[in-house]
C-alpha positions as CSV (number, residue, x, y, z in Angstrom):
1,M,234.6,162.8,222.9
2,A,234.2,161.7,226.5
3,S,231.2,159.6,227.3
4,F,229.6,158.8,230.6
5,S,226.5,156.9,231.7
6,F,224.6,156.6,234.9
7,G,225.1,152.8,234.8
8,S,228.9,153.0,234.8
9,G,228.9,155.9,237.3
10,N,226.6,154.0,239.7
11,A,228.7,150.9,239.5
12,A,231.7,152.9,240.6
13,K,229.7,154.5,243.4
14,L,228.8,151.1,244.8
15,L,232.5,150.0,244.8
16,R,233.3,153.2,246.8
17,M,230.9,152.5,249.6
18,P,233.6,151.6,252.2
19,L,235.3,155.0,251.4
20,Y,232.0,156.8,251.9
21,A,231.6,155.0,255.3
22,A,235.1,156.0,256.4
23,G,234.5,159.6,255.4
24,R,231.3,159.7,257.5
25,I,233.2,158.4,260.5
26,A,235.9,161.1,260.0
27,A,233.2,163.8,259.7
28,L,231.9,162.8,263.2
29,L,235.3,163.4,264.7
30,I,236.5,166.5,262.8
31,P,234.8,169.8,263.6
32,R,233.7,172.0,260.8
33,G,235.0,175.6,260.5
34,D,233.7,178.7,258.8
35,R,235.3,178.4,255.3
36,W,233.0,178.2,252.3
37,V,234.3,175.5,249.8
38,F,233.1,175.6,246.1
39,G,233.1,173.1,243.3
40,C,231.5,172.8,239.9
41,G,231.2,169.7,237.7
42,A,231.5,171.9,234.6
43,G,234.7,173.8,235.5
44,V,235.3,177.2,237.0
45,G,232.0,179.0,236.2
46,D,228.3,178.4,236.4
47,G,226.3,179.5,239.5
48,A,229.2,178.5,241.8
49,L,231.4,181.2,240.4
50,A,228.6,183.8,240.8
51,L,228.0,182.8,244.5
52,Y,231.7,182.6,245.1
53,R,232.1,186.2,244.2
54,V,229.3,187.3,246.5
55,A,230.6,185.3,249.4
56,A,234.2,186.6,248.8
57,D,233.0,190.2,248.6
58,A,231.1,189.7,251.9
59,G,234.4,188.7,253.6
60,H,234.0,185.0,254.0
61,R,237.0,182.6,253.8
62,V,236.5,180.9,250.4
63,L,238.2,178.1,248.5
64,W,237.7,176.4,245.1
65,L,238.3,172.7,244.7
66,A,239.9,172.1,241.2
67,R,239.0,168.9,239.4
68,S,242.0,169.2,237.1
69,P,245.1,171.4,236.2
70,R,242.9,173.2,233.7
71,D,240.5,174.2,236.5
72,A,243.4,175.4,238.6
73,D,244.7,177.5,235.7
74,D,241.3,179.0,235.0
75,A,240.8,179.8,238.7
76,R,244.2,181.3,239.0
77,A,243.4,183.7,236.1
78,L,240.5,184.9,238.1
79,G,242.5,185.3,241.3
80,I,240.8,182.3,242.9
81,R,242.7,180.1,245.3
82,T,242.3,176.4,244.8
83,V,243.4,173.0,246.0
84,P,243.0,169.7,244.1
85,R,239.6,168.2,244.8
86,D,240.8,164.6,244.9
87,S,243.9,165.2,247.1
88,V,244.3,164.9,250.8
89,R,244.1,168.7,251.0
90,G,240.8,168.6,249.1
91,W,239.4,166.0,251.4
92,W,240.5,168.0,254.5
93,A,239.1,171.2,253.1
94,T,235.7,169.5,252.4
95,T,235.6,167.8,255.8
96,R,236.4,171.1,257.6
97,A,234.1,173.4,255.5
98,G,231.3,175.2,257.1
99,V,229.4,175.5,253.8
100,L,229.8,173.4,250.6
101,V,228.6,174.8,247.3
102,V,228.0,172.5,244.4
103,T,226.3,172.7,241.0
104,H,226.0,169.0,239.9
105,G,226.5,166.8,242.9
106,L,228.6,166.1,246.0
107,G,231.3,164.9,243.7
108,D,231.9,168.5,242.7
109,V,233.8,168.7,246.1
110,N,235.6,165.8,247.7
111,R,232.9,163.2,247.8
112,Y,234.3,161.5,251.0
113,G,234.3,164.7,253.1
114,S,230.7,165.9,252.6
115,S,228.9,164.0,255.4
116,D,226.9,166.2,257.7
117,A,227.9,169.4,255.9
118,F,225.7,172.4,255.1
119,V,225.2,171.8,251.4
120,V,224.1,174.4,248.9
121,Q,223.1,172.7,245.7
122,L,222.8,175.3,242.9
123,W,222.1,172.8,240.2
124,H,222.9,173.7,236.6
125,G,219.6,174.4,234.7
126,I,215.9,174.5,235.0
127,P,214.7,170.9,234.6
128,L,213.0,170.2,231.3
129,K,213.8,166.5,231.2
130,R,213.2,164.5,234.3
131,I,216.1,164.4,236.8
132,G,217.0,162.8,240.1
133,L,214.4,160.7,241.8
134,D,212.0,161.5,239.0
135,S,214.2,159.8,236.4
136,P,214.6,156.0,236.0
137,I,218.2,156.4,234.8
138,T,219.3,157.9,238.1
139,A,219.4,154.4,239.7
140,E,220.5,152.6,236.6
141,V,223.0,149.7,236.9
142,P,225.0,148.0,234.1
143,A,223.1,145.4,232.1
144,G,223.4,141.8,233.3
145,I,224.7,142.7,236.8
146,P,223.5,140.2,239.5
147,G,220.9,141.5,241.9
148,A,220.1,144.5,239.7
149,G,216.7,145.2,241.4
150,L,218.2,145.3,244.9
151,L,221.1,147.5,243.7
152,R,218.7,150.0,242.1
153,R,216.8,150.2,245.4
154,L,220.1,150.7,247.3
155,L,221.2,153.4,244.8
156,T,217.8,155.2,245.1
157,A,218.2,155.2,248.9
158,M,221.7,156.5,248.7
159,Y,220.6,159.3,246.3
160,R,217.8,160.3,248.5
161,G,220.0,160.3,251.6
162,A,222.6,162.4,249.9
163,A,219.9,164.9,248.8
164,Q,218.8,165.3,252.4
165,R,222.1,167.0,253.1
166,I,221.0,169.9,250.9
167,Q,220.0,172.9,253.0
168,V,219.5,175.4,250.2
169,L,218.5,174.7,246.6
170,P,217.6,177.8,244.6
171,A,214.7,177.7,242.1
172,A,214.1,180.0,239.2
173,S,210.3,180.1,239.7
174,H,207.4,178.4,241.4
175,R,207.1,176.0,238.4
176,S,210.8,175.1,238.6
177,R,210.5,174.8,242.4
178,G,208.0,172.0,242.2
179,R,210.2,170.0,239.8
180,L,213.2,170.4,242.1
181,E,211.3,169.4,245.2
182,S,210.2,166.2,243.5
183,A,213.5,165.4,241.9
184,F,215.5,165.8,245.2
185,G,212.8,164.7,247.6
186,L,213.0,168.1,249.5
187,G,210.4,170.3,251.1
188,D,209.7,173.9,250.3
189,D,211.7,175.0,253.3
190,R,214.9,174.1,251.4
191,V,214.0,174.9,247.8
192,V,213.8,178.7,247.6
193,I,212.7,180.9,244.8
194,T,215.7,183.2,244.5
195,G,216.5,182.8,240.8
196,E,219.5,180.9,239.6
197,P,222.9,182.5,240.1
198,R,224.2,181.1,236.8
199,V,222.0,183.4,234.7
200,D,222.9,186.6,236.5
201,V,225.4,187.3,233.7
202,L,222.5,187.6,231.3
203,S,221.0,190.5,233.2
204,Q,224.0,192.4,234.6
205,G,225.4,195.5,232.9
206,S,224.2,196.9,229.6
207,A,223.2,194.9,226.5
208,A,226.3,196.4,224.8
209,Q,228.6,195.3,227.6
210,R,227.2,191.8,227.6
211,R,227.5,191.5,223.9
212,A,231.1,192.7,223.9
213,T,232.0,190.1,226.6
214,A,230.3,187.4,224.7
215,T,232.1,188.3,221.5
216,Q,235.4,188.1,223.2
217,L,234.7,184.6,224.5
218,L,233.6,183.4,221.1
219,T,236.7,184.8,219.4
220,R,238.7,182.1,221.1
221,T,237.7,180.0,218.1
222,G,238.6,182.6,215.6
223,P,237.3,186.0,214.3
224,V,233.6,186.8,214.7
225,L,232.7,189.8,212.5
226,T,230.1,192.3,213.7
227,S,228.0,191.6,210.6
228,Q,228.0,187.8,211.0
229,R,225.1,185.9,212.4
230,V,225.9,183.4,215.1
231,L,224.0,180.1,215.6
232,L,224.5,177.8,218.5
233,Y,223.7,174.1,218.4
234,A,223.5,172.6,221.9
235,P,222.2,169.1,222.1
236,T,221.6,167.6,225.5
237,W,223.1,164.5,227.1
238,R,221.7,161.1,226.3
239,D,223.3,159.1,229.1
240,G,226.4,158.2,227.0
241,A,224.5,157.4,223.8
242,P,225.4,159.3,220.6
243,D,223.3,162.3,219.6
244,P,220.8,161.0,216.9
245,A,221.0,164.4,215.1
246,V,224.8,164.3,214.3
247,P,224.7,165.4,210.7
248,S,225.6,163.1,207.8
249,A,228.1,164.3,205.1
250,A,225.2,165.3,202.9
251,Q,223.5,167.2,205.7
252,W,226.8,169.1,206.4
253,V,226.7,170.3,202.8
254,D,223.3,171.7,203.3
255,I,224.2,173.2,206.7
256,V,227.3,175.0,205.3
257,R,225.3,176.2,202.3
258,L,222.8,177.9,204.7
259,L,225.6,179.4,206.7
260,E,227.2,180.9,203.6
261,K,223.8,182.2,202.4
262,H,223.3,184.2,205.6
263,D,226.9,184.9,206.4
264,A,226.6,182.9,209.6
265,I,228.8,180.9,211.9
266,L,227.6,177.7,213.6
267,F,229.0,177.0,217.0
268,I,228.5,173.4,218.3
269,R,228.3,173.0,222.0
270,S,228.0,169.2,222.6
271,H,227.3,168.1,226.1
272,P,230.5,167.6,228.2
273,L,229.5,164.0,228.9
274,G,228.0,163.3,225.5
275,A,229.2,161.4,222.5
276,G,229.2,162.1,218.8
277,A,231.4,163.3,215.9
278,Y,230.0,166.8,215.2
279,A,232.6,168.2,212.9
280,P,232.0,168.3,209.1
281,P,234.1,165.9,207.0
282,W,236.1,168.9,205.6
283,S,237.5,172.0,207.2
284,S,235.1,174.9,207.3
285,G,235.6,178.2,209.2
286,R,231.8,178.5,209.5
287,V,231.5,175.5,211.8
288,R,233.3,175.7,215.1
289,M,233.4,173.6,218.2
290,L,232.7,175.3,221.5
291,N,233.1,172.5,223.9
292,S,233.7,172.7,227.6
293,D,237.5,172.2,227.2
294,L,237.5,175.6,225.3
295,L,234.8,177.4,227.3
296,A,233.8,175.9,230.6
297,D,230.6,178.1,231.0
298,V,228.8,179.0,227.8
299,T,226.2,181.2,229.5
300,P,228.3,184.4,229.3
301,A,228.7,183.8,225.5
302,L,225.0,183.7,224.8
303,P,224.4,187.5,224.3
304,R,226.3,187.2,221.0
305,V,224.2,184.3,219.7
306,D,221.4,185.1,217.3
307,V,219.6,181.7,217.2
308,L,219.7,178.6,219.5
309,I,219.3,175.1,218.1
310,T,218.6,172.5,220.7
311,D,216.5,169.5,221.7
312,Y,216.0,169.2,225.4
313,S,218.6,171.5,226.9
314,S,217.5,173.8,229.7
315,M,219.3,176.5,227.8
316,A,216.0,176.9,225.9
317,Y,214.6,178.5,229.1
318,D,217.6,180.8,229.6
319,V,217.9,182.4,226.2
320,G,214.4,183.9,226.6
321,L,216.0,186.3,228.9
322,L,217.7,187.6,225.8
323,A,214.6,187.2,223.6
324,M,216.6,184.8,221.5
325,P,214.7,182.7,218.8
326,V,215.0,178.9,219.3
327,V,214.7,176.2,216.7
328,Y,214.0,172.8,218.2
329,L,215.6,169.7,216.6
330,A,214.5,166.5,218.3
331,P,214.5,163.3,216.2
332,D,213.9,161.1,219.2
333,A,211.3,163.1,221.2
334,E,208.8,160.2,221.6
335,Q,211.5,157.7,222.5
336,Y,213.1,160.2,224.9
337,A,209.8,160.9,226.6
338,R,209.3,157.1,227.2
339,E,212.8,156.4,228.4
340,R,213.7,159.6,230.3
341,G,210.6,161.6,230.5
342,F,209.8,165.3,230.6
343,Y,208.1,167.6,233.1
344,G,205.0,168.1,231.1
345,P,204.5,167.6,227.3
346,Y,207.5,168.5,225.2
347,S,205.2,170.6,223.0
348,D,204.7,173.0,225.9
349,V,208.3,174.0,225.4
350,A,209.0,173.3,221.7
351,G,205.6,173.9,220.3
352,D,203.9,171.6,217.7
353,D,206.4,172.4,215.0
354,H,209.7,171.1,216.2
355,A,212.0,169.7,213.6
356,T,212.7,165.9,213.5
357,D,215.7,166.1,211.1
358,W,218.2,168.6,209.8
359,A,216.2,169.3,206.6
360,G,213.3,170.6,208.8
361,A,215.6,172.5,211.1
362,L,217.4,174.2,208.2
363,E,214.1,175.2,206.7
364,Q,213.1,176.9,210.0
365,L,216.5,178.5,210.4
366,D,216.3,179.9,206.9
367,A,213.0,181.5,207.7
368,V,214.2,182.9,211.0
369,L,217.3,184.4,209.4
370,A,215.6,185.8,206.3
371,D,212.2,187.0,207.6
372,D,211.9,189.7,210.3
373,A,208.3,188.6,211.1
374,V,209.3,185.0,211.7
375,R,212.2,186.1,213.8
376,A,210.0,188.3,215.9
377,E,207.4,185.5,216.4
378,R,210.1,183.1,217.5
379,S,211.6,185.7,219.8
380,A,208.2,186.4,221.4
381,R,207.7,182.7,221.9
382,S,211.1,182.3,223.6
383,T,210.5,185.4,225.8
384,E,207.1,184.0,226.9
385,L,208.5,180.6,227.8
386,S,211.3,182.2,229.8
387,A,208.8,184.5,231.6
388,H,207.0,181.4,233.0
389,M,210.3,179.9,234.3
390,H,212.3,182.9,235.5
391,A,210.7,184.8,238.3
392,H,213.8,187.2,238.7
393,R,215.8,188.9,236.0
394,D,217.6,191.6,237.8
395,G,221.1,190.1,238.0
396,Q,220.8,189.6,241.8
397,N,220.0,185.9,242.1
398,A,223.4,185.0,243.7
399,R,222.9,187.7,246.3
400,R,219.4,186.3,247.1
401,V,220.9,182.8,247.5
402,Y,223.5,184.2,249.8
403,Q,220.9,185.8,251.9
404,A,218.9,182.5,252.1
405,I,222.1,180.7,253.3
406,R,222.7,183.4,256.0
407,A,219.0,183.1,257.0
408,R,219.6,179.4,257.8
409,G,222.1,180.1,260.6
410,I,225.4,180.5,258.7
411,P,227.2,183.3,260.5
412,A,228.6,186.5,259.0
413,P,232.3,186.4,258.4
414,K,234.5,187.3,261.3
415,G,235.0,191.0,261.7
416,A,231.9,191.8,259.8
417,R,229.3,194.1,261.4
């Protein structure tokens, strides 16, 4: 399992400072054109794919920057033209782009060609845990490095400077908008309440169509019968540290026993940058991995999920669009609140009854799966949470973001009326 931390990432960023400077000089000399260039830190998907389709349909010249051969293959299957992000062609495309669209950071495109660009930062989830300038780990440096205090201040200044390139940052709601403005140090002229393009797939088409598409995605792991319940465990990233809720061998026995009792399948979606051995110590067709190497974007698969299990993932806000029950499993909530922090009390999201171990989570799951009244109560709680965080649920978020970009002076494609 790949692991990443802000400390190691920031150390690499400091070593690349001469390349950033060279890229900035080049950007002053090379004029930008009218092409829209897209990148996504999670692969070919997320909000970047939704906005790509809107821009392409409008007639803009569009290009995707592939992080890997896997990205290139996924894009090719969708009829999307790519160039390698880290190649000279990727640098040139980024430097010449009229619009840069990212979902995680400027590293989604070629990081050395983004100076003075018109940047659209879609982000990749409504903030539940603190992010950006609001989080102490954003400017973290490796332990023991000389001049750590000075380096942290330098990294904070670099992050704030990079954020100022953002011209459009969509927010799901007024509540989400305030968090994003604080995290990125931006004003309300740049953070716009359009809804998030990445969740359009949860509102477009009929419920039957969404479920059929989701089932097809999940069957990449094996058959999923119509009668079977589907559970999804999606722990969040802990800056490279292992998930404290990785089950023990004894807990796996209890988990599989519950799955057999309710004829259910448990999909495990560990964070792409996380760490932890999530598979049971024996082969079980009822426990399946659903990591990013198999499915880059999990959102289109959510309509086939019956219950979400998570700790601090922003997915908890999204599944309310589907009235999906959520069981919260957070063994380290107090520690996480001290070290990373939340936007508001964790109980505002998880309630006062979140599980602190798998025994408690399995007890709650058993009730949700066995009792219609409990399931209805959990569904209502999930729907209410989502209603506070998603102002739009009409499947048109990407189109509203496109209109916000155009309203800020980006011209229509050539030949358009």
